[in-house]
C-alpha positions in Angstrom: 54.2 99.3 -10.8 52.3 97.9 -13.5 50.2 95.2 -14.2 51.3 92.3 -16.1 48.4 91.2 -18.3 47.7 87.6 -19.1 47.6 86.3 -23.0 43.8 86.6 -24.3 42.8 82.8 -25.1 40.0 82.2 -27.3 38.0 79.5 -27.6 38.1 76.8 -29.9 36.1 74.5 -31.4 37.5 70.9 -30.1 37.7 67.8 -31.8 37.8 64.2 -31.8 41.8 64.3 -30.7 40.8 66.0 -27.7 38.2 63.6 -26.2 40.8 62.0 -23.7 42.1 65.0 -22.5 38.7 66.0 -21.7 37.3 63.2 -20.3 40.1 63.9 -17.8 38.6 67.2 -17.0 35.0 65.5 -17.2 36.0 63.5 -14.2 37.5 66.2 -12.4 34.2 68.5 -13.0 32.3 65.0 -11.9 34.6 64.6 -8.6 33.8 68.8 -8.3 30.0 68.7 -8.1 28.8 65.3 -9.6 25.0 64.6 -8.2 25.2 61.6 -9.7 27.2 58.0 -11.1 29.3 59.3 -13.6 28.7 57.1 -16.8 32.0 57.3 -18.7 30.3 55.9 -22.3 27.2 58.2 -21.5 29.7 61.1 -21.3 31.7 60.1 -24.5 28.7 59.5 -26.4 27.5 63.3 -25.8 31.4 64.3 -26.4 30.8 62.5 -29.7 27.9 64.2 -30.5 29.9 66.7 -30.4 32.6 66.2 -33.0 30.2 64.7 -35.5 28.4 67.7 -35.2 25.0 66.0 -34.1 23.5 69.3 -31.9 26.2 69.3 -29.6 28.7 72.7 -29.6 32.0 71.8 -27.5 34.4 75.3 -27.2 37.4 74.7 -25.3 40.5 77.1 -23.9 43.8 75.7 -25.0 45.9 73.9 -27.4 45.3 70.2 -27.3 47.6 68.6 -24.1 47.1 71.7 -22.1 43.1 72.8 -22.8 42.1 74.7 -19.6 38.1 75.0 -19.8 35.6 74.2 -21.5 31.9 75.1 -22.4 29.4 72.2 -23.6 26.0 73.0 -25.2 23.6 71.3 -27.1 20.7 72.0 -29.3 17.4 71.0 -27.4 13.9 71.3 -27.1 12.0 72.4 -23.3 9.6 68.9 -22.8 6.5 71.7 -23.7 7.4 73.7 -26.9 8.5 72.3 -30.3 11.1 75.7 -30.1 14.3 75.2 -30.3 17.4 76.1 -27.8 20.8 76.4 -26.7 21.5 73.9 -23.5 24.6 74.5 -21.8 25.2 70.8 -20.2 28.5 71.5 -18.7 31.1 74.6 -17.6 34.3 73.9 -16.8 37.8 75.5 -16.3 40.7 73.9 -14.6 41.5 75.1 -10.6 45.0 75.9 -12.2 43.3 78.7 -14.0 40.5 79.8 -12.3 42.6 82.9 -11.8 41.9 83.9 -15.3 39.1 85.3 -17.4 38.9 81.6 -19.4 35.4 81.3 -17.7 33.7 84.5 -18.8 35.1 83.8 -21.6 33.2 80.9 -21.8 30.1 82.4 -20.7 31.1 85.0 -23.6 31.4 81.9 -26.1 27.8 80.7 -25.4 26.2 83.7 -25.6 28.0 84.7 -29.5 26.6 80.8 -29.9 23.5 82.1 -29.2 23.7 85.2 -31.3 24.5 83.2 -34.3 22.2 80.3 -34.0 19.7 82.3 -33.2 18.4 80.5 -30.2 17.6 81.6 -26.8 20.7 80.2 -24.7 19.9 78.5 -21.0 23.5 78.3 -18.5 22.9 77.4 -15.3 24.6 76.7 -11.9 24.2 73.0 -10.7 26.6 72.9 -7.6 27.5 72.4 -3.8 30.8 74.1 -4.1 31.5 77.7 -4.6 27.9 78.0 -5.4 27.9 81.6 -4.0 30.7 82.5 -6.1 29.7 81.3 -9.4 26.5 82.8 -8.7 27.6 86.5 -9.2 30.1 85.9 -12.0 26.9 84.6 -14.1 24.8 87.6 -13.2 27.7 89.7 -13.5 27.9 88.5 -17.6 24.2 87.7 -18.2 21.6 89.2 -15.4 19.6 88.0 -12.9 18.5 84.6 -12.6 15.3 83.0 -14.0 14.3 80.6 -11.5 17.4 78.1 -9.5 17.5 74.9 -9.0 17.3 72.7 -6.0 17.4 69.4 -4.8 16.9 66.7 -3.0 16.9 63.2 -1.3 20.4 62.5 -3.5 23.9 62.9 -2.5 26.2 65.5 -4.3 29.2 62.1 -5.1 29.4 60.8 -1.9 28.5 63.5 -0.1 25.3 63.8 2.4 26.0 67.7 2.5 22.9 68.7 0.5 21.1 66.4 2.6 22.4 67.6 5.7 22.1 71.5 4.7 18.1 71.4 3.7 17.8 69.6 6.8 19.5 71.9 9.0 17.7 75.1 7.5 
């Protein structure tokens, strides 16, 4: 029996006509991993920074109307330095495409952007769902993490899970 290969999907730069579909995906992302309440106006402003070439880089996989995955990076500075870096704000793959190589392609797109812009890439995971699986994927694509995040005294999108886990461990 021969293995059927999935078609290779390349990452393209998102355009303003993708905005409504990307907003749907941002709502889905927030539903899964929202740490704080979502401000749709703020999300739209951040998306438009990429559309308008104002320091945002937004890569998507899929044709308009059928976007499967997205990644957003911002050209930014850390609080204590004048040096610039590429800061990944989010990466998301629709649930029906999670068995594809889309997540790997998004990470590779981020690495390619880092190489092309000659900027260090800061990329990570803030999640309370499938976190270990995501960490293993990122380690295979990037390397061992340089630190980690902890969240205290907040709710994950209406859930007390983060607080309960911290209090029972």
